[in-house]
N, C-alpha and C positions, 0 to 999 in steps of 0.2 A: 301736692299728694294723690298718688290715683288708689286705685282699688285696691291694687295689690301689693298696697305700703310703702311704694316704691317713693323716695323724696327727691324734688326736683328743685336744684340751688343755681338761682343765679348770681355769677362772680360777673362783676362788672367791670374789675381791673382785668380780670383774663380775656372778658368779650365774649365770652360762653355760659351755657346751661349745660351742670352735669346730672346723671342720674345716679341716686343711690339706692340699689338692693338693699332690705335687710340683710345685716352681717357685713354689708361692704363697708370699708374704709376710704376708698379711692374713688368709686364712681366712674361714671365713662361721659365722654362730650356726646351731648344727644342734640348741641345747637351752637354754631358758632366754633369758636376754638382754633381758628385763623388770623388772629390777630385783630385790630380795631379796622373797620373800612368799612364799605358799602357796597361790596359784591354780595353776591346771595348767598356765599358761604361763609359769610362773615357778620357780626354785628359789632356796634359800635354804644357803648355802656349803658348795654340791658338790664334794664328794671324790673318788671316782672312777669311771670309766667302764670298760664294758664294749661294745663293736661286735658284733653275729651278724651269720649268713651274708648274712642282708638287708638288713645294714646297719642295722637298728633300734640305736639308741642307749639303753642302760641306765646309768640316773644314782643314785648314793648320795648323798640331798641330805639333807647331817647335821644340819642345824639343823630340817627340816621331820619328820626319822625316818623317812624312807620312801625306796624305791626308784622313780625312774618310766622307765619306757619312752618312748621318741619313734622312732615310726616314720619310716623316710624321709620327708622332706618334708613334717612335720607340724607344726604351729604349737602344740601343746600334748601333754602327756606324759597318760601314763596313770599310774594309781598300781599298783605289781603287787607290791609289799611294804611293809606297815606304812602311814601315813598315818593310825593312831588316836591321834593325840597319843602322848609320848612315854610308856613303859612297857616292863614285861617278861611281859605278853601275850604268847599265840600270834599275835593280828593287830596288835602292836605291836613297834616296835625302838626303841631306844638311841644315838645317835649310830651309825647306820651307816657301816661304813667299804666294805673291796673287795667287789667283787662280780661274780657268774661266772656265766653262762648257759649251762646244756647243750643240745644238739641238739634237745630234747622241749620247751622253753623255761622249763625249772624253772630258777627262780631261787634263787642260793645266795648268802648275804650277811652277812658279817661284822657282828655286831652288839654294837660295841667296848662299848657301856654296860650292858648283859647279860653281857659275858664269853663271849657264846656266837657258835656258829653256824647260821644257819637256811636252811630247805630250802622254798622256795615254789612247788608244781608250779605248771604255767600254769592261771589261773583260778579258783584260790582264795582268799579272805580268810582264812586262816589259815594259819601256816607251821608247822613242826615242827623241833624242837632236833633237830640231828645230831652236835654237839659242844659240851660245854662246859656253861654253868648249872648247874655245881655248886660254887656259891660263889666267889668270887674268890681264886686261889692257885697256887702253882706246881708241884701235884700232875699226873701227865700227865692225867688227866682235866679239870684245869680251867684256865681260861683268863684273861689278865689284861689287861683290852682289847684283843681280837684286833682288827687293820687292815688286814690283807690276808690273800687265799686263793688257790690255785690248785689245778687239778687236771693229773695227767699220764694218760697212754693206759690206766693199768692202771686208775683211779679211787681214786687215791691222790690223799688232799686235802691239801694243805699250807696251814700257819694259818702267819702273824705273830702271834705273841705279844708285841706289842709291850711290855707293861708284866714281864713276864717274859724280854726279852731272848732270844726263840728262836725257831725255827722248829721246828714239829713238823706230823709225820706222822700222817695218821689213813687207813686202807682204808674207805671209804663205800661201800655196797650202794646202786649208782643206781637200783634198784627199790624203794627204803624202807624 
């Protein structure tokens, strides 16, 4: 939801994101909507959405192993994380889940298939691991299919660690 009360809904069957303004019943497609695929105007099983202050929409594109940014009014998106096929390299994601973007444009993504949380500063082609990637497991430094994330005002990162049935809290230095 944005500050105007508009609701953003991911439809993984139609491969699109819709925005519903108050009182609307149909909404409008603001990302994807051109069938499943890997072109810049397509999504393939989108999962999570984040809306920034400029009303740009960030979508975790699950089957394309990337996060796409759709600037307000755009007909196609921009790859801001992953997009280099599925893998565990620093330029790759595997089944991305939750996505959050800070005021500087840094993208944080739950990389479910790799058991890690990645940070992608604006404009970079490779991210960095900030939590996890220590093999799948239940220890405090291990994640098992992380799917959601959120920050509080003190830079604490909360991770939905789906495979371990828990939410973990981490203190993250926003400066890297």
